[in-house]
C-alpha positions in Angstrom: 0.0 0.0 0.0 2.8 2.4 0.9 4.4 1.7 -2.5 1.1 2.3 -4.2 0.8 5.7 -2.5 4.3 6.7 -3.6 3.5 5.6 -7.2 0.3 7.7 -7.1 2.2 10.8 -5.8 4.8 10.4 -8.5 2.1 10.2 -11.2 0.4 13.3 -9.8 3.7 15.2 -10.0 4.4 14.0 -13.5 0.9 15.1 -14.8 0.9 18.4 -16.5 -0.2 21.3 -14.3 0.2 19.3 -11.1 3.1 21.5 -9.9 1.1 24.6 -10.7 -1.8 23.3 -8.5 0.6 22.7 -5.6 2.1 26.2 -5.9 -1.4 27.7 -6.2 -2.4 26.0 -2.9 0.8 27.3 -1.3 0.1 30.8 -2.3 -2.8 30.9 0.0 -0.3 31.1 2.9 2.4 33.4 1.5 0.2 35.9 -0.4 0.4 39.5 0.7 -2.9 41.2 1.2 -3.1 44.8 -0.1 -5.1 47.2 2.2 -8.0 49.0 0.8 -7.7 52.6 -0.6 -9.5 54.2 2.3 -7.1 52.5 4.8 -3.9 53.6 3.2 -4.7 57.2 2.3 -4.2 59.9 4.8 -7.2 62.3 5.3 -6.0 65.2 3.2 -5.2 62.8 0.3 -8.5 61.0 0.7 -10.3 64.4 0.4 -9.4 64.4 -3.3 -12.2 61.9 -3.7 -14.4 62.9 -0.8 -15.1 66.6 -0.7 -15.8 67.5 2.9 -16.9 71.1 3.8 -17.7 72.1 7.3 -18.0 68.4 8.3 -20.4 67.7 5.5 -19.4 65.1 2.8 -20.6 66.5 -0.4 -19.7 63.4 -2.3 -22.9 61.7 -1.1 -25.1 64.1 -3.0 -25.9 64.4 -6.7 -24.1 67.0 -8.9 -26.9 69.5 -9.0 -27.3 69.3 -5.2 -23.5 69.8 -4.8 -23.6 72.8 -7.0 -26.5 74.3 -5.1 -24.8 73.8 -1.8 -21.5 75.3 -2.9 -23.0 78.3 -4.6 -25.3 79.0 -1.6 -22.3 78.8 0.7 -20.2 81.1 -1.4 -22.9 83.7 -1.8 -24.2 83.5 1.8 -20.8 83.7 3.6 -19.1 86.1 1.3 -22.0 88.5 1.2 -22.0 88.6 5.0 -18.2 88.9 4.9 -18.3 92.0 2.7 -21.2 93.6 4.6 -19.3 93.2 8.0 -16.1 94.5 6.5 -17.7 97.7 5.4 -19.7 97.9 8.6 -16.6 97.8 10.7 -15.0 100.7 8.7 -18.3 102.6 9.0 -17.6 102.9 12.8 -16.6 106.5 13.4 -12.9 106.7 14.1 -11.9 103.2 13.0 -10.5 103.9 9.5 -6.9 104.4 10.7 -6.8 100.9 12.3 -7.0 98.7 9.2 -3.8 96.9 10.1 -5.1 96.1 13.6 -8.2 94.6 12.0 -5.9 92.4 9.9 -4.1 91.4 13.1 -7.3 90.3 14.8 -8.4 88.6 11.6 -5.2 86.6 11.4 -5.5 85.6 15.0 -9.0 84.2 14.4 -7.9 82.4 11.2 -5.1 80.8 13.1 -7.5 79.6 15.8 -9.9 78.2 13.2 -7.1 76.5 11.3 -5.8 74.9 14.6 -9.3 73.6 15.4 -9.7 72.2 11.9 -6.3 70.6 12.0 -7.1 68.9 15.3 -10.2 67.3 13.8 -8.3 65.5 11.1 -6.1 62.5 11.8 -2.9 63.6 10.0 -1.5 66.6 11.9 2.0 66.6 10.3 3.5 69.8 8.9 4.5 68.9 5.3 5.5 72.3 3.8 8.9 73.7 5.0 9.0 76.7 7.4 10.9 78.9 4.9 8.1 78.5 2.4 5.5 79.5 5.0 7.5 82.6 5.9 7.3 83.7 2.3 3.6 82.9 2.0 2.8 84.6 5.3 4.6 87.8 4.1 2.5 87.8 0.9 -0.7 87.1 2.8 0.0 90.0 5.1 0.5 92.2 2.1 -2.6 91.1 0.4 -5.1 91.3 3.3 -3.4 94.1 5.3 -3.2 96.5 2.4 -6.7 95.5 1.2 -8.2 96.2 4.7 -6.2 99.5 5.0 -7.3 100.7 1.6 -10.9 100.8 2.9 -9.9 103.8 5.0 -9.4 105.8 1.7 -11.7 104.1 -0.9 -15.3 103.2 -1.3 -15.9 99.5 -0.8 -17.2 99.0 -4.4 -14.0 100.5 -5.8 -12.0 98.1 -3.7 -14.0 95.1 -5.0 -13.6 96.3 -8.6 -9.8 96.4 -8.1 -9.8 92.9 -6.6 -11.6 91.6 -9.6 -8.6 92.6 -11.8 -5.9 90.2 -10.6 -5.2 89.4 -14.2 -3.4 92.7 -14.9 -0.4 92.2 -12.5 -0.2 88.5 -13.4 0.2 89.3 -17.1 2.7 92.1 -16.4 4.8 89.8 -14.2 4.6 87.0 -16.8 5.9 89.3 -19.5 8.8 90.8 -17.5 9.8 87.9 -15.3 9.1 84.8 -17.4 9.0 86.3 -20.9 5.6 84.9 -21.6 3.6 85.8 -24.7 -0.2 86.2 -24.6 -2.8 85.9 -27.3 -5.2 88.6 -28.5 -8.0 87.5 -26.1 -5.8 87.8 -23.0 -4.6 91.3 -24.2 -8.2 92.3 -24.8 -9.2 91.1 -21.3 -6.4 93.1 -19.7 -7.3 96.2 -21.7 -11.0 95.9 -20.7 -10.1 95.6 -17.1 -7.6 98.5 -17.2 -10.1 100.8 -18.9 -12.9 99.7 -16.5 -10.6 100.4 -13.5 -9.6 103.8 -14.8 -13.2 104.7 -15.5 -14.5 103.4 -12.1 -11.7 105.3 -10.3 -12.4 108.5 -12.1 -16.1 108.2 -11.2 -15.1 107.6 -7.6 -12.9 110.6 -7.5 -15.7 112.7 -9.0 -18.5 111.8 -6.7 -16.7 110.8 -3.5 -15.8 113.8 -1.3 -13.2 111.9 0.7 -11.4 110.2 -2.3 -7.7 109.7 -1.7 -5.1 108.4 -4.2 -3.4 106.6 -1.3 -6.2 104.1 -1.3 -5.6 103.3 -5.0 -1.9 102.7 -4.4 -2.6 100.4 -1.4 -5.2 98.3 -3.2 -2.9 98.1 -6.3 0.0 96.8 -4.1 -2.5 94.3 -2.4 -3.5 93.1 -5.9 0.1 92.5 -6.9 0.7 90.4 -3.7 -2.5 88.6 -4.3 -1.4 87.7 -7.9 1.8 86.2 -6.6 0.5 84.3 -3.5 -1.9 82.1 -5.4 1.0 80.6 -7.5 3.2 80.1 -4.5 0.5 78.4 -2.4 -0.5 76.1 -5.3 3.1 75.1 -6.0 3.8 74.5 -2.3 0.7 72.4 -1.7 1.3 70.3 -4.9 5.0 69.8 -4.2 4.7 68.8 -0.5 1.1 67.5 -0.5 0.0 69.9 2.2 -3.6 70.2 3.4 -5.8 73.4 3.4 -6.0 73.5 7.2 -2.2 73.2 7.5 -1.7 76.1 5.0 -4.2 78.3 6.9 -2.8 77.6 10.4 0.9 78.2 9.6 0.6 81.0 7.1 -1.8 83.1 9.2 -0.1 82.4 12.5 3.3 83.5 11.1 1.6 86.5 9.5 0.1 87.3 12.9 3.6 87.6 14.3 4.7 89.8 11.4 1.8 92.3 11.9 2.2 92.3 15.7 5.9 93.1 15.4 5.2 95.8 12.8 2.5 97.5 14.9 4.7 97.3 18.0 7.6 99.0 16.2 5.4 101.7 14.7 3.5 102.4 18.0 0.3 101.6 16.2 -0.9 98.9 18.6 -1.7 100.9 21.7 -4.1 103.4 20.0 -6.0 100.6 18.2 -6.4 98.6 21.4 -7.6 101.6 23.3 -10.2 102.5 20.6 -11.4 98.9 20.2 -11.8 98.5 24.0 -14.2 101.4 24.0 -16.3 99.7 21.2 -15.9 96.0 21.7 -19.0 94.8 20.0 -18.5 97.0 16.9 -14.9 95.9 16.6 -14.1 92.6 18.1 -17.6 91.2 17.8 -17.9 92.2 14.1 -14.3 91.1 13.5 -15.1 87.6 14.8 -18.1 87.2 12.5 -16.2 88.8 9.7 -13.3 86.3 10.1 -15.6 83.3 10.6 -17.7 84.0 7.4 -14.5 84.5 5.4 -13.0 81.2 6.6 -16.2 79.3 5.7 -16.5 81.1 2.4 -13.1 80.0 1.2 -14.0 76.4 2.1 -16.9 76.4 -0.3 -14.8 78.1 -3.0 -12.2 75.3 -2.8 -15.0 72.7 -2.9 -16.4 74.3 -6.0 -13.1 74.2 -7.7 -12.5 70.6 -6.8 -15.9 69.4 -8.0 -16.7 71.6 -11.0 -13.4 73.2 -12.0 -12.0 76.7 -12.0 -14.1 78.0 -14.9 -17.4 77.6 -13.0 -15.8 78.8 -9.7 -14.6 82.0 -11.3 -18.1 82.6 -12.8 -19.7 82.1 -9.4 -17.3 84.3 -7.5 -17.6 87.0 -10.1 -21.4 87.0 -9.7 -20.8 87.2 -5.9 -18.6 90.2 -6.3 -21.2 91.9 -8.5 -23.9 91.2 -5.9 -21.6 92.6 -3.2 -21.3 95.9 -5.0 -25.0 96.2 -5.5 -25.7 95.4 -1.8 -23.0 98.0 -0.8 -24.9 100.7 -2.5 -28.2 99.5 -1.0 -27.2 99.2 2.6 -24.6 102.0 2.9 -25.3 105.5 1.9 -22.8 106.7 -0.8 -22.9 108.8 -3.9 -23.9 106.9 -7.1 -23.4 107.6 -10.8 -24.2 105.5 -13.9 -20.5 105.6 -14.7 -20.1 103.0 -12.0 -22.4 100.6 -14.0 -20.6 101.0 -17.4 -17.1 100.7 -15.9 -18.2 97.6 -13.9 -19.6 96.0 -17.0 -16.4 96.6 -18.8 -14.5 94.8 -16.0 -16.9 91.9 -16.2 -16.3 91.7 -19.9 -12.6 91.5 -19.2 -13.1 88.7 -16.7 -15.2 86.8 -19.3 -12.5 87.2 -21.9 -9.9 85.9 -19.5 -12.0 82.8 -18.6 -12.7 82.2 -22.3 -9.0 82.4 -23.2 -8.2 79.7 -20.7 -11.0 77.5 -21.9 -11.0 78.1 -25.6 -10.8 74.3 -26.3 -14.0 73.7 -24.2 -16.3 76.2 -25.8 -16.0 78.3 -28.9 -17.8 81.5 -29.7 -19.2 81.8 -33.2 -17.3 84.0 -35.5 -18.9 86.7 -37.7 -17.9 84.7 -40.9 -19.5 81.6 -39.4 -22.7 83.4 -38.6 -22.9 84.9 -42.1 -22.2 81.6 -43.7 -24.8 79.9 -41.6 -27.4 82.6 -42.5 -26.6 82.2 -46.2 -27.1 78.4 -46.0 -30.4 78.9 -44.2 -31.7 81.3 -46.8 -30.7 78.8 -49.6 -32.5 76.0 -47.8 -35.6 78.2 -47.3 -35.6 79.2 -51.0 -35.2 75.6 -52.1 -38.1 74.4 -49.9 -40.3 77.2 -51.2 -39.4 76.3 -54.8 -40.2 72.6 -54.1 
């Protein structure tokens, strides 16, 4: 019997495919199991698939519902943000303290970023400290100069300037990188430039307290804003950093910058004294102002992730236009129709800029194409009548 068993084993091994079967059975014990995608990915990488805003996972909803939630969030929070910003500067005597408002705003943003970072599992800092020091400096320039310019300009003028980020981007691209732009980009920059000049001239004509210093401040803020977007995007892609990490470190370092600057220029003590006399109109409004701004940018980022930059630019441009309209409705200020035409010229420039970046996605009909189509329709109509 033992000899028969040995013979049977030998015949099994000699049969074709027998060794494969034995190896296959052995693989059950040496195979390496690969963990699922959700187990291996860190939270900020997993968010590429799952878009979470304010603790709400938008990936569970349909596309129309996602769009409605994102647009509603952008309009609601940013309209409140703009209203509170102008309301703070309408407090009598607060206009010289724009940098102190930026200091308070940076402090609140740092707290919000720290809270959000604690709620996610991966708390590691991925972007180098030197990069954050540069980003913080640019952020201080963008928001500090923008807030300070409201002490010299009407709020609608500031918003119009902030819509025209393309101009410093194109100038920097030509002189720094030697870029060449097509006719659509040049036309967009010209429309924006003419709209800005026309809007500023209207503001200087009807506004009794117009000051050219405000134009200089908001122009410098616009230049810093044009640079910071590229630096942030490059740092987050290169080091795979999360949004909460970027907010926490850039705004906390910026807070130190502004605090040091106000201390050296003796601008901290008068601002603290004034705000202590009006705590609700200053610190109370500043808290809501910072909170709505923090929530608003979350919905903008979600809109970009889900639907792309084209639709996000369209929505934010509509929000800025609505902000200007509400500014004239809620706050008494002189008005002229020149504001309307110059604003429409800026909107045209924004549309041309968006069209230039997405020419392959949609094409506007040319005059020759429309004429040719009309001729063909007339020929078809004549032929049908003849028949």
